LOVO-566038 format. One line per field, with one value per residue (C-alpha): residue number from 1; residue in one letter; chain; z, y, x. Coordinates in pm, whole numbers, plus 50000, padded with zeros to 5 digits. Each point is the difference from the previous one (the first is absolute). Layout:
BEGIN
vopa = [NUM, ...]
kolti = [A, ...]
vexlum = [A, ...]
w = [Z, ...]
v = [Y, ...]
u = [X, ...]
***
This chain:
BEGIN
vopa = [1, 2, 3, 4, 5, 6, 7, 8, 9, 10, 11, 12, 13, 14, 15, 16, 17, 18, 19, 20, 21, 22, 23, 24, 25, 26, 27, 28, 29, 30, 31, 32, 33, 34, 35, 36, 37, 38, 39, 40, 41, 42, 43, 44, 45, 46, 47, 48, 49, 50, 51, 52, 53, 54, 55, 56, 57, 58, 59, 60, 61, 62, 63, 64, 65, 66, 67, 68, 69, 70, 71, 72, 73, 74, 75, 76, 77, 78, 79, 80, 81, 82, 83, 84, 85, 86, 87, 88, 89, 90, 91, 92, 93, 94, 95, 96, 97, 98, 99, 100, 101, 102, 103, 104, 105, 106, 107, 108, 109, 110, 111, 112, 113, 114, 115, 116, 117, 118, 119, 120, 121, 122, 123, 124, 125, 126, 127, 128, 129]
kolti = [M, S, S, E, K, E, A, A, L, A, A, L, P, N, D, N, P, T, I, F, D, K, I, I, K, K, E, I, P, S, T, V, V, F, E, D, E, K, V, L, A, F, R, D, I, N, P, Q, A, P, T, H, I, L, I, I, P, K, V, K, D, G, L, I, G, L, S, K, A, E, E, R, H, V, E, I, L, G, Y, L, L, Y, V, A, K, V, I, A, K, Q, E, G, L, E, D, G, Y, R, V, V, I, N, D, G, P, S, G, C, Q, S, V, Y, H, I, H, V, H, L, L, G, G, R, Q, M, N, W, P, P, G]
vexlum = [A, A, A, A, A, A, A, A, A, A, A, A, A, A, A, A, A, A, A, A, A, A, A, A, A, A, A, A, A, A, A, A, A, A, A, A, A, A, A, A, A, A, A, A, A, A, A, A, A, A, A, A, A, A, A, A, A, A, A, A, A, A, A, A, A, A, A, A, A, A, A, A, A, A, A, A, A, A, A, A, A, A, A, A, A, A, A, A, A, A, A, A, A, A, A, A, A, A, A, A, A, A, A, A, A, A, A, A, A, A, A, A, A, A, A, A, A, A, A, A, A, A, A, A, A, A, A, A, A]
w = [51168, 49937, 50155, 49654, 49886, 50322, 49954, 49640, 50095, 50286, 49792, 49862, 49649, 50031, 49920, 50363, 50102, 50040, 50163, 49664, 50030, 50336, 49846, 49716, 50259, 50195, 50305, 50003, 49933, 49702, 49821, 49679, 49696, 49738, 50008, 49750, 49954, 49888, 50198, 50320, 50029, 50328, 50143, 50114, 50378, 49944, 49706, 49796, 49818, 50072, 49804, 50057, 49919, 49984, 49736, 50052, 49830, 50224, 49883, 50028, 49774, 50070, 49892, 50299, 49793, 49642, 49955, 50066, 49727, 49751, 49683, 50198, 50194, 49695, 50043, 50369, 49948, 49730, 50210, 50297, 49776, 49857, 50351, 50092, 49717, 50115, 50359, 49891, 49822, 50301, 50225, 49774, 49893, 49661, 50015, 50017, 50236, 50045, 49995, 50175, 50046, 50239, 49937, 50229, 50283, 49787, 49858, 50358, 49988, 50355, 49935, 49773, 49836, 49680, 50041, 49807, 50173, 49858, 50112, 49921, 50127, 49988, 49753, 49967, 49968, 49775, 50057, 50237, 50246]
v = [51197, 49651, 49906, 49938, 50346, 50153, 49815, 50120, 50360, 49981, 49838, 50230, 49924, 49942, 49747, 49903, 49633, 49858, 49699, 49824, 50043, 49820, 49722, 49960, 49971, 49746, 50231, 49985, 49669, 49958, 49719, 49983, 49852, 50082, 50117, 50028, 50230, 50294, 49989, 49881, 49920, 49943, 49992, 50333, 50013, 50190, 49814, 50165, 49676, 49628, 50022, 50325, 49991, 50284, 49981, 50224, 50053, 49910, 50307, 50323, 50210, 50318, 49833, 50102, 50022, 49968, 50379, 49987, 49741, 50077, 49821, 49796, 49843, 49858, 49648, 49964, 50148, 49745, 49723, 50089, 49953, 49675, 49865, 50100, 49772, 49715, 50027, 50026, 49665, 49854, 50118, 49849, 50329, 49868, 50196, 50331, 50239, 50366, 50168, 50337, 50255, 50281, 50323, 50300, 50117, 50029, 49654, 49866, 49906, 49948, 49835, 50186, 49699, 49914, 49691, 49814, 49869, 49671, 49947, 49707, 49722, 50203, 50205, 50346, 50304, 50306, 50278, 49883, 50286]
u = [48577, 50140, 50332, 50151, 49895, 50136, 50330, 50027, 49932, 50252, 50277, 50264, 50125, 50375, 50270, 50069, 49998, 49650, 49839, 50050, 50378, 49981, 49789, 50252, 50281, 49789, 50004, 49618, 49825, 49771, 49824, 50202, 49827, 50266, 50360, 50279, 50299, 49781, 49674, 49838, 49629, 49819, 49648, 49856, 49947, 49673, 49846, 49725, 49915, 50044, 50326, 50191, 50369, 50252, 50273, 50302, 50334, 50294, 50190, 49803, 50232, 49800, 49676, 49793, 49682, 49884, 50007, 50376, 50066, 50273, 50104, 50255, 49709, 49821, 50142, 49910, 49653, 49925, 50149, 49776, 49694, 50135, 50059, 49642, 49881, 50227, 49876, 49636, 50038, 50183, 49713, 49732, 49844, 49884, 49672, 50185, 50169, 50080, 50342, 50028, 50278, 49910, 50192, 50027, 49774, 49685, 50069, 50014, 50370, 50125, 50340, 50240, 50162, 49814, 49786, 49736, 49688, 49872, 49639, 49776, 49781, 49680, 49797, 50151, 49773, 50015, 50076, 50274, 50001]
***
């Protein structure tokens, strides 16, 4: 079993502070590629593509995963996707890229703070996994 799959199966869905909260507070270093008042984007420490960036909202507001989204989250969800497009351009991914949101144990979510994976810099395959 892959370590990502093991981590996802071991993670417990809850609203407790996560490693992402520590990254937002700058308690854990990260390679930031984009930051504003709403989101933080940084390079994944275990990249699955030449470009692999995580985009997270700075305020979780109960949004631990996409399946927990409520109408009040519509703006931030759209903004996360918009920022993915901005970063893709910034990273020179003109030939295309993939945006992924893992949700729940079967979706291989290991950190319960919603986050968007931006992957690019190589040819993606289908089906994805």
